Backbone atoms as SQL, in Angstrom:
CREATE TABLE atoms (id INTEGER PRIMARY KEY, chain TEXT, resi INTEGER, resn TEXT, atom TEXT, x REAL, y REAL, z REAL);
INSERT INTO atoms VALUES
  (1, 'A', 1, 'MET', 'N', 2.240, 41.960, -13.643),
  (2, 'A', 1, 'MET', 'CA', 2.806, 40.631, -13.950),
  (3, 'A', 1, 'MET', 'C', 2.233, 39.673, -13.345),
  (4, 'A', 2, 'THR', 'N', 2.245, 38.610, -14.176),
  (5, 'A', 2, 'THR', 'CA', 1.495, 37.330, -14.072),
  (6, 'A', 2, 'THR', 'C', 2.238, 36.357, -13.315),
  (7, 'A', 3, 'GLN', 'N', 1.363, 35.508, -12.452),
  (8, 'A', 3, 'GLN', 'CA', 1.872, 34.583, -11.762),
  (9, 'A', 3, 'GLN', 'C', 2.277, 33.440, -12.570),
  (10, 'A', 4, 'PRO', 'N', 3.324, 32.724, -12.209),
  (11, 'A', 4, 'PRO', 'CA', 3.679, 31.512, -12.914),
  (12, 'A', 4, 'PRO', 'C', 2.596, 30.400, -12.662),
  (13, 'A', 5, 'THR', 'N', 2.448, 29.580, -14.025),
  (14, 'A', 5, 'THR', 'CA', 1.556, 28.594, -13.898),
  (15, 'A', 5, 'THR', 'C', 2.226, 27.358, -12.933),
  (16, 'A', 6, 'HIS', 'N', 1.168, 26.332, -12.471),
  (17, 'A', 6, 'HIS', 'CA', 1.808, 25.165, -11.923),
  (18, 'A', 6, 'HIS', 'C', 2.925, 24.589, -12.712),
  (19, 'A', 7, 'HIS', 'N', 2.437, 24.429, -14.187),
  (20, 'A', 7, 'HIS', 'CA', 3.487, 23.798, -14.974),
  (21, 'A', 7, 'HIS', 'C', 4.689, 24.482, -15.116),
  (22, 'A', 8, 'GLN', 'N', 4.599, 25.840, -15.121),
  (23, 'A', 8, 'GLN', 'CA', 6.041, 26.578, -15.207),
  (24, 'A', 8, 'GLN', 'C', 7.024, 26.181, -13.812),
  (25, 'A', 9, 'ILE', 'N', 6.210, 26.217, -12.593),
  (26, 'A', 9, 'ILE', 'CA', 6.964, 26.045, -11.371),
  (27, 'A', 9, 'ILE', 'C', 7.592, 24.621, -11.538),
  (28, 'A', 10, 'ALA', 'N', 6.866, 23.654, -11.681),
  (29, 'A', 10, 'ALA', 'CA', 6.990, 22.288, -11.899),
  (30, 'A', 10, 'ALA', 'C', 8.181, 22.004, -12.689),
  (31, 'A', 11, 'THR', 'N', 8.197, 22.705, -14.013),
  (32, 'A', 11, 'THR', 'CA', 9.135, 22.379, -14.845),
  (33, 'A', 11, 'THR', 'C', 10.558, 23.105, -14.455),
  (34, 'A', 12, 'TYR', 'N', 10.503, 24.325, -13.631),
  (35, 'A', 12, 'TYR', 'CA', 11.518, 25.014, -13.164),
  (36, 'A', 12, 'TYR', 'C', 12.275, 24.125, -12.080),
  (37, 'A', 13, 'LEU', 'N', 11.539, 23.742, -11.155),
  (38, 'A', 13, 'LEU', 'CA', 11.884, 22.937, -10.006),
  (39, 'A', 13, 'LEU', 'C', 12.634, 21.436, -10.657),
  (40, 'A', 14, 'THR', 'N', 11.987, 20.914, -11.503),
  (41, 'A', 14, 'THR', 'CA', 12.417, 19.646, -12.108),
  (42, 'A', 14, 'THR', 'C', 13.704, 20.006, -12.765),
  (43, 'A', 15, 'ASP', 'N', 13.979, 20.794, -13.737),
  (44, 'A', 15, 'ASP', 'CA', 15.206, 21.106, -14.047),
  (45, 'A', 15, 'ASP', 'C', 16.223, 21.532, -12.963),
  (46, 'A', 16, 'TYR', 'N', 15.929, 22.134, -11.851),
  (47, 'A', 16, 'TYR', 'CA', 16.913, 22.225, -11.063),
  (48, 'A', 16, 'TYR', 'C', 17.193, 21.188, -10.363),
  (49, 'A', 17, 'ALA', 'N', 16.308, 20.091, -9.943),
  (50, 'A', 17, 'ALA', 'CA', 16.656, 19.119, -9.272),
  (51, 'A', 17, 'ALA', 'C', 17.505, 18.017, -10.371),
  (52, 'A', 18, 'LEU', 'N', 17.233, 18.240, -11.606),
  (53, 'A', 18, 'LEU', 'CA', 18.168, 17.294, -12.662),
  (54, 'A', 18, 'LEU', 'C', 19.280, 17.804, -12.738),
  (55, 'A', 19, 'SER', 'N', 19.783, 19.228, -12.654),
  (56, 'A', 19, 'SER', 'CA', 21.169, 19.854, -12.482),
  (57, 'A', 19, 'SER', 'C', 21.787, 19.367, -11.296),
  (58, 'A', 20, 'GLU', 'N', 20.981, 19.140, -10.191),
  (59, 'A', 20, 'GLU', 'CA', 21.685, 18.843, -8.916),
  (60, 'A', 20, 'GLU', 'C', 22.036, 17.407, -8.991),
  (61, 'A', 21, 'LEU', 'N', 21.309, 16.596, -9.422),
  (62, 'A', 21, 'LEU', 'CA', 21.441, 15.282, -9.735),
  (63, 'A', 21, 'LEU', 'C', 22.641, 14.795, -10.532),
  (64, 'A', 22, 'VAL', 'N', 22.562, 15.443, -11.620),
  (65, 'A', 22, 'VAL', 'CA', 23.967, 15.301, -12.329),
  (66, 'A', 22, 'VAL', 'C', 25.272, 15.639, -11.691),
  (67, 'A', 23, 'LYS', 'N', 25.223, 16.806, -10.911),
  (68, 'A', 23, 'LYS', 'CA', 26.319, 17.429, -10.139),
  (69, 'A', 23, 'LYS', 'C', 26.645, 15.999, -9.205),
  (70, 'A', 24, 'TYR', 'N', 25.697, 15.689, -8.524),
  (71, 'A', 24, 'TYR', 'CA', 25.821, 14.553, -7.285),
  (72, 'A', 24, 'TYR', 'C', 26.505, 13.613, -8.120),
  (73, 'A', 25, 'VAL', 'N', 26.099, 12.837, -9.182),
  (74, 'A', 25, 'VAL', 'CA', 26.702, 11.625, -9.771),
  (75, 'A', 25, 'VAL', 'C', 27.984, 12.188, -10.164),
  (76, 'A', 26, 'MET', 'N', 28.536, 13.172, -10.754),
  (77, 'A', 26, 'MET', 'CA', 29.700, 13.575, -11.205),
  (78, 'A', 26, 'MET', 'C', 30.915, 13.516, -10.015),
  (79, 'A', 27, 'GLU', 'N', 30.114, 14.018, -8.924),
  (80, 'A', 27, 'GLU', 'CA', 31.115, 14.261, -7.666),
  (81, 'A', 27, 'GLU', 'C', 31.318, 12.786, -7.077),
  (82, 'A', 28, 'ASP', 'N', 30.213, 11.906, -6.938),
  (83, 'A', 28, 'ASP', 'CA', 30.522, 10.615, -6.392),
  (84, 'A', 28, 'ASP', 'C', 31.195, 9.755, -7.067),
  (85, 'A', 29, 'THR', 'N', 30.850, 9.868, -8.617),
  (86, 'A', 29, 'THR', 'CA', 31.628, 8.632, -9.445),
  (87, 'A', 29, 'THR', 'C', 32.798, 9.304, -10.164),
  (88, 'A', 30, 'GLY', 'N', 32.921, 10.736, -10.495),
  (89, 'A', 30, 'GLY', 'CA', 33.987, 11.179, -11.261),
  (90, 'A', 30, 'GLY', 'C', 33.893, 10.847, -12.743),
  (91, 'A', 31, 'CYS', 'N', 32.811, 10.529, -13.111),
  (92, 'A', 31, 'CYS', 'CA', 32.428, 10.392, -14.222),
  (93, 'A', 31, 'CYS', 'C', 32.296, 11.923, -15.034),
  (94, 'A', 32, 'SER', 'N', 32.278, 11.640, -16.416),
  (95, 'A', 32, 'SER', 'CA', 31.993, 13.170, -17.299),
  (96, 'A', 32, 'SER', 'C', 30.597, 13.342, -17.050),
  (97, 'A', 33, 'ILE', 'N', 30.232, 14.796, -17.583),
  (98, 'A', 33, 'ILE', 'CA', 28.894, 15.223, -17.348),
  (99, 'A', 33, 'ILE', 'C', 28.137, 14.524, -18.412),
  (100, 'A', 34, 'GLU', 'N', 28.533, 13.928, -19.468),
  (101, 'A', 34, 'GLU', 'CA', 27.788, 13.406, -20.540),
  (102, 'A', 34, 'GLU', 'C', 27.202, 11.852, -19.739),
  (103, 'A', 35, 'GLN', 'N', 28.222, 11.364, -18.930),
  (104, 'A', 35, 'GLN', 'CA', 27.963, 10.033, -18.475),
  (105, 'A', 35, 'GLN', 'C', 26.849, 10.180, -17.289),
  (106, 'A', 36, 'ALA', 'N', 27.146, 11.201, -16.430),
  (107, 'A', 36, 'ALA', 'CA', 26.246, 11.629, -15.384),
  (108, 'A', 36, 'ALA', 'C', 24.849, 11.874, -15.897),
  (109, 'A', 37, 'ILE', 'N', 24.799, 12.804, -16.986),
  (110, 'A', 37, 'ILE', 'CA', 23.381, 12.955, -17.640),
  (111, 'A', 37, 'ILE', 'C', 22.592, 11.621, -17.915),
  (112, 'A', 38, 'GLU', 'N', 23.576, 10.799, -18.631),
  (113, 'A', 38, 'GLU', 'CA', 22.996, 9.525, -19.051),
  (114, 'A', 38, 'GLU', 'C', 22.341, 8.628, -18.023),
  (115, 'A', 39, 'ARG', 'N', 23.374, 8.627, -16.814),
  (116, 'A', 39, 'ARG', 'CA', 22.955, 7.879, -15.693),
  (117, 'A', 39, 'ARG', 'C', 21.391, 8.350, -14.948),
  (118, 'A', 40, 'VAL', 'N', 21.675, 9.705, -15.036),
  (119, 'A', 40, 'VAL', 'CA', 20.354, 10.321, -14.486),
  (120, 'A', 40, 'VAL', 'C', 19.050, 10.194, -15.226),
  (121, 'A', 41, 'TYR', 'N', 19.119, 10.458, -16.612),
  (122, 'A', 41, 'TYR', 'CA', 17.879, 10.391, -17.343),
  (123, 'A', 41, 'TYR', 'C', 17.579, 8.951, -17.744),
  (124, 'A', 42, 'ASN', 'N', 18.461, 7.786, -17.458),
  (125, 'A', 42, 'ASN', 'CA', 17.883, 6.686, -17.607),
  (126, 'A', 42, 'ASN', 'C', 17.834, 5.746, -16.350),
  (127, 'A', 43, 'SER', 'N', 17.761, 6.486, -15.085),
  (128, 'A', 43, 'SER', 'CA', 17.364, 6.060, -13.894),
  (129, 'A', 43, 'SER', 'C', 15.934, 5.835, -13.628),
  (130, 'A', 44, 'SER', 'N', 15.440, 4.974, -12.882),
  (131, 'A', 44, 'SER', 'CA', 14.116, 4.780, -12.643),
  (132, 'A', 44, 'SER', 'C', 13.357, 5.699, -12.013),
  (133, 'A', 45, 'LEU', 'N', 14.178, 6.838, -11.298),
  (134, 'A', 45, 'LEU', 'CA', 13.805, 8.075, -10.697),
  (135, 'A', 45, 'LEU', 'C', 12.946, 8.959, -11.710),
  (136, 'A', 46, 'MET', 'N', 13.697, 8.929, -12.866),
  (137, 'A', 46, 'MET', 'CA', 13.326, 9.853, -13.941),
  (138, 'A', 46, 'MET', 'C', 11.655, 10.108, -14.315),
  (139, 'A', 47, 'PRO', 'N', 11.256, 8.897, -14.571),
  (140, 'A', 47, 'PRO', 'CA', 9.522, 8.995, -15.168),
  (141, 'A', 47, 'PRO', 'C', 8.884, 9.729, -13.872),
  (142, 'A', 48, 'ILE', 'N', 9.202, 9.196, -12.766),
  (143, 'A', 48, 'ILE', 'CA', 8.526, 9.602, -11.427),
  (144, 'A', 48, 'ILE', 'C', 8.646, 11.282, -11.243),
  (145, 'A', 49, 'LEU', 'N', 9.809, 11.425, -11.455),
  (146, 'A', 49, 'LEU', 'CA', 10.388, 12.852, -10.960),
  (147, 'A', 49, 'LEU', 'C', 9.551, 13.819, -12.212),
  (148, 'A', 50, 'GLN', 'N', 9.226, 13.319, -13.464),
  (149, 'A', 50, 'GLN', 'CA', 8.861, 14.276, -14.415),
  (150, 'A', 50, 'GLN', 'C', 7.247, 14.217, -14.457),
  (151, 'A', 51, 'ASP', 'N', 6.804, 13.403, -13.284),
  (152, 'A', 51, 'ASP', 'CA', 5.163, 13.469, -13.172),
  (153, 'A', 51, 'ASP', 'C', 4.836, 14.421, -12.291),
  (154, 'A', 52, 'GLU', 'N', 4.286, 15.480, -12.820),
  (155, 'A', 52, 'GLU', 'CA', 3.884, 16.689, -12.155),
  (156, 'A', 52, 'GLU', 'C', 2.792, 16.557, -11.071),
  (157, 'A', 53, 'GLU', 'N', 2.129, 15.624, -11.305),
  (158, 'A', 53, 'GLU', 'CA', 0.998, 15.276, -10.106),
  (159, 'A', 53, 'GLU', 'C', 1.511, 14.729, -8.987),
  (160, 'A', 54, 'GLY', 'N', 2.654, 13.798, -9.359),
  (161, 'A', 54, 'GLY', 'CA', 3.298, 13.333, -8.079),
  (162, 'A', 54, 'GLY', 'C', 4.114, 14.310, -7.189),
  (163, 'A', 55, 'GLU', 'N', 4.376, 15.424, -7.734),
  (164, 'A', 55, 'GLU', 'CA', 5.158, 16.485, -7.006),
  (165, 'A', 55, 'GLU', 'C', 6.341, 16.189, -6.330),
  (166, 'A', 56, 'LEU', 'N', 7.071, 15.121, -6.761),
  (167, 'A', 56, 'LEU', 'CA', 8.310, 14.465, -6.277),
  (168, 'A', 56, 'LEU', 'C', 9.290, 15.896, -6.457),
  (169, 'A', 57, 'TYR', 'N', 9.214, 16.524, -7.623),
  (170, 'A', 57, 'TYR', 'CA', 10.244, 17.252, -7.776),
  (171, 'A', 57, 'TYR', 'C', 10.579, 18.774, -6.735),
  (172, 'A', 58, 'VAL', 'N', 9.300, 18.521, -5.901),
  (173, 'A', 58, 'VAL', 'CA', 9.551, 19.822, -4.681),
  (174, 'A', 58, 'VAL', 'C', 10.403, 19.347, -3.398),
  (175, 'A', 59, 'GLN', 'N', 10.946, 17.972, -3.779),
  (176, 'A', 59, 'GLN', 'CA', 11.781, 17.418, -2.791),
  (177, 'A', 59, 'GLN', 'C', 13.092, 17.843, -2.951),
  (178, 'A', 60, 'ASP', 'N', 14.038, 17.763, -1.779),
  (179, 'A', 60, 'ASP', 'CA', 15.287, 18.208, -1.799),
  (180, 'A', 60, 'ASP', 'C', 16.236, 17.256, -2.756),
  (181, 'A', 61, 'PRO', 'N', 16.923, 17.750, -3.727),
  (182, 'A', 61, 'PRO', 'CA', 17.921, 17.268, -4.547),
  (183, 'A', 61, 'PRO', 'C', 18.582, 16.021, -3.963),
  (184, 'A', 62, 'ALA', 'N', 18.950, 16.536, -2.888),
  (185, 'A', 62, 'ALA', 'CA', 20.040, 15.396, -2.009),
  (186, 'A', 62, 'ALA', 'C', 18.989, 14.274, -1.759),
  (187, 'A', 63, 'TYR', 'N', 17.813, 14.186, -1.574),
  (188, 'A', 63, 'TYR', 'CA', 16.907, 13.126, -0.880),
  (189, 'A', 63, 'TYR', 'C', 16.677, 12.559, -2.296),
  (190, 'A', 64, 'LEU', 'N', 16.326, 13.297, -3.409),
  (191, 'A', 64, 'LEU', 'CA', 16.078, 12.750, -4.726),
  (192, 'A', 64, 'LEU', 'C', 17.541, 11.694, -5.151),
  (193, 'A', 65, 'TYR', 'N', 18.563, 12.050, -4.653),
  (194, 'A', 65, 'TYR', 'CA', 19.644, 11.534, -5.212),
  (195, 'A', 65, 'TYR', 'C', 19.698, 10.230, -4.511),
  (196, 'A', 66, 'GLU', 'N', 19.390, 10.266, -3.224),
  (197, 'A', 66, 'GLU', 'CA', 19.285, 8.852, -2.408),
  (198, 'A', 66, 'GLU', 'C', 18.323, 7.824, -2.997),
  (199, 'A', 67, 'LEU', 'N', 17.119, 8.346, -3.315),
  (200, 'A', 67, 'LEU', 'CA', 16.044, 7.450, -3.907),
  (201, 'A', 67, 'LEU', 'C', 16.665, 7.149, -5.108),
  (202, 'A', 68, 'MET', 'N', 17.318, 7.895, -6.059),
  (203, 'A', 68, 'MET', 'CA', 17.909, 7.309, -7.349),
  (204, 'A', 68, 'MET', 'C', 18.916, 6.121, -7.210),
  (205, 'A', 69, 'MET', 'N', 19.911, 6.451, -6.400),
  (206, 'A', 69, 'MET', 'CA', 20.927, 5.415, -5.854),
  (207, 'A', 69, 'MET', 'C', 20.388, 4.295, -5.201),
  (208, 'A', 70, 'SER', 'N', 19.069, 4.447, -4.731),
  (209, 'A', 70, 'SER', 'CA', 18.494, 3.102, -3.935),
  (210, 'A', 70, 'SER', 'C', 18.003, 2.235, -4.891),
  (211, 'A', 71, 'GLY', 'N', 17.790, 2.879, -6.147),
  (212, 'A', 71, 'GLY', 'CA', 17.070, 1.975, -7.360),
  (213, 'A', 71, 'GLY', 'C', 15.750, 2.177, -7.196),
  (214, 'A', 72, 'LEU', 'N', 15.317, 3.160, -6.605),
  (215, 'A', 72, 'LEU', 'CA', 13.877, 3.375, -6.512),
  (216, 'A', 72, 'LEU', 'C', 12.872, 2.689, -7.582);
């Protein structure tokens, strides 16, 4: 069995963080999943989170949510 690549790990962790961010938005605002996804994907956090070299994806999703809500 081969070890996962850095890219595979980054993708997995980013996907997990995004799903948690969407959940937090839905819980806090009562909006639909579609609206929550739109808010997360259009946030200023999104490009930074997707930058594998920055490794922001290793942070706790609750912390990432705080960053996103602060308008990072």
